[in-house]
N, C-alpha and C positions, 0 to 999 in steps of 0.2 A: 704149325696149325694150318690146316687147308683153308683156302679162301672160301668165303661163303658165296653160294650161287646168287647172282643178282637176278631179280625178277625182271621179266621181259616187260617192256612198256605195253600198256593196254592196247594201243593201236596195233602193235605187232602181233599180239595174241589174237586179236579180232581178224586181222588180215590172214593169219595162218588158218584160223577156223573157217573163214570164208573160202579160202583156197581148197581146203580139205572137203568142205561141203560140196563145192563145185565139182571137184574130181569124182565124188561119190555119186553125183546126180546122173541118172539115166532116164531115158524116155522110151516107152513102148509105142512104136508106130504100128498101125494095123490097116488092113485093106490092101487089095492087090495093087492098086495104083501107087499109094503112098509107099508101100514096101518096095515095089519095083524101082521107083525113082530114088529111094534111099540106097538101094543096092547098087545102083548105077552112079551114084554120086561119089567121086574120089575124095571129097572133103569129109565124108561121113566116117566116124569111128564106130564100127559096127561090132556088137558084142555077142548077140545070140539071135538065131533065126529059127522060128517055130512055124511049121507049115503042115497042112494036110497033104495027102498024096495029090489030090486034084490041084491045089494051089501050087505045089512044087512043079507040076507039069506046066502050069501057066507061067510060072516064073523061071523056067529052066535056063533060059539064056542069061537073065540077070543074075541068077544064082552063080552060074558058071563064071561070069564076068567078075563077080565080087570075090570069088575064091572061098566063100563060106561053105561050111558043112551044115546043112539044115537038119533040124530035129523033126522027124516025121511023126505026127501025132494023129490019133483017131479023132475025126471031126466031132464025135459025141463026147470026147473027153479032152477038149482043147484047153489045156492047163497053162495059161499065162496070166499075169496079174493086170488084166484090163477089165473094164466094166463088162459084166456078162451079157449086157444088152447091146454092146458095141457090134456093129456089122463088120466083123473082121475078115470075112470071106476066106477063112482058113489060113491067113497069113499074118504073122506078128514078128516084129523086128525090134530088138532092144538096141538102143543107140546112145551115144553121148550127144548132148546138144551141140549144134553147130557153132563154130566161132568165126564170126564174119570180120573180126578185127575191130579197130577203134573207129569212132565217128570221123575223125579227120582222115583216116586212111580211105574209108568208103565213100566219103561225101565231098572230098576236095574237088573243086570245080575243074581243075586241070585244063583251063582254057575253054571250057564248055559252059553251057547253061543248063545244068542238070535239074531234074525234078525229084523231090523227096516228099515223104508224107510222115507226119509226126502224130502219134496217138496219145491223147490225154485221158487216162483212166478208162480205156476201152478194154474190158476184161473178158468179154464173151469170146471163147476160142473160135466159134463159128463165124463171128463178125470179123475177127482178125484174119482167119483163114481166107475168107472172101476178099478181104482188103489186100492181102498178099497176092492173091490170084489177079486182081485188077491191077495192082502195082506192076506186076510182071508184064501184063498185057499192054499197058500204056507206057512202059519204058521208064518207070521210076528207078532212081539209083538205089534207094533203100527205103524201108519202113522202120521208123524209130519209135521206141516206147520205153518208159521207165521200167526198171527191174521189178519194182513194187507196184501194185495197183495196175497191172496189165496182164494180158493173157500169156501164160508161159507156153513154151513149146511142148505140145502134147499130141497124143494120137488123134484126138478129135480135131485139133487145129490143122494137123497135117492132112487129114482126110478131106476136110473142107477146102483146104488150099489146092488139092488135086495136083500135087507135085511141085507147086510154086514154092513151098517151104525149102525145097532142096536147091533152088536156083535164085530166089529173090532174097537179098540180104534183109534179115530181121534183127536189128541191132538193139540191144538192151543197154540203157544208160542209167546212171544213178539218179540224176536229177534232170527233169525235163527242161526247166527254165534255163539251167546252166547250159544244157545242150543247145537250146534255142539261141542263146547269146553267142555261143561258139559259132553256130552257123551264120549269124548275122556278121560276126567278125570275118567270116570267110566269104562274105559278099552275098549271102542268100537274102531274098525278100520273103518274109514270113507272112502268110495269109491265114488268119484264124477263121474258121467256118462257124458262123453264128446266125441262126434264123432271124434274129432281131436286128441284124446289122443294117445300116443304111445303104451301104454299097453293094452292088451286085457283082458276083465273081467274074463274069465275062467282061464287064467294064474294067475291073481292076487288072485283069490279065492283059487287056488291050493296052493299058497304059504302062504296065511294068513287064513287058514281054521280052526284054533283052537282058534279064538277069537270072542267076540261079534262083529257083523258086522252091519254097517249102510250104506245103499245105498242112495245117494243124487241125485235126478232128477231135472233137470231144465225145464223151460218153453220151449214149442216148438218155434223155431226161435232163440230167444236170448240165450237160454240155461242157464247155471249156471252163476251167477254174478262173477265178478273178485274176490271179497273178499271170496265168497264161495269156489272158486277154490283154493285160497291161504290157506284156512283153512282145507280142506280135507287132508287125509294122501296120497292119490294117485288118479290120474285121470285114468279112464279106458273107453274102448269102447266095444260095441258089435261087434264081428267079423262077417262081412257080406260075403256072397259068391260072390256077384256082386260088381262091382267097385263103384256103386252109391247107395248102400243100405241105406234105411231110414225107420224109424218106428215113429209113433206118440208116445207121452210120455206115454200114458197108455199101449200101446203094449210093448214099451221098458221097462217099469217097470215090466210088467208080465214076459218078458224074463229074466230080471235081477234077479227077485225074484226066478224064477225057477232055474237059474244057481246057486244062492246062496244056495238055499235049497238042491240041488243035491250035492253041494260041502261040505256044513256044516253038512249034515245029518238031521235026524228027530229032530224037535225042539218043545219044549213045549211053549205054550203062557202063 
């Protein structure tokens, strides 16, 4: 009698499903700048390139460098699965999401005092794209966000990031608080940005300017979750000149990154 097949444990089945879903996931990037940067990024797994004749001419060097054979389409019948209202400029590229490796691989201090930024439920792709752009400009090691309740890698995010998505690590983790505790174990000082905080960011950075630093930003409106606030080392606010000063999350991130960069000095990524 043949032995009965044993059922796989639930966790094994779930892991296999997650792996299969990840392998099947693709992203459509659009716009001349986003497509060009992805074509020139050796880390990108590129699948399909659709362009108009005009876009192909503008991207000629990048297309040659990538080794891809583009599909030339009529601009009036640009048939790719993106929002028809997207400003694609006649260029769309299907890719696999980037793999930046693990948190410990990307954020290990390695004898330096790096700067990173964590996002708590920041779901707007335009905000995240702008934050990636600022993170690249101000030398952040990585931008970290949970897999759920955060902006996924999309064409809209890539276009707003203006190329930063291809160069600035955007690391997805399962649980934000767990990641925060891991960073603290690695020596990071975690600053949670909160408009109601007693301490001012510049003052906090002045006192703690000799350590790896992580700035934690919350979603507009609700801000940081309670558990996130409990986990950071300190809460801080941006000092406003007016009584009712307010910034959206991407602008607040840019200001915070600039303040940290100024306080911590030049940093290598």
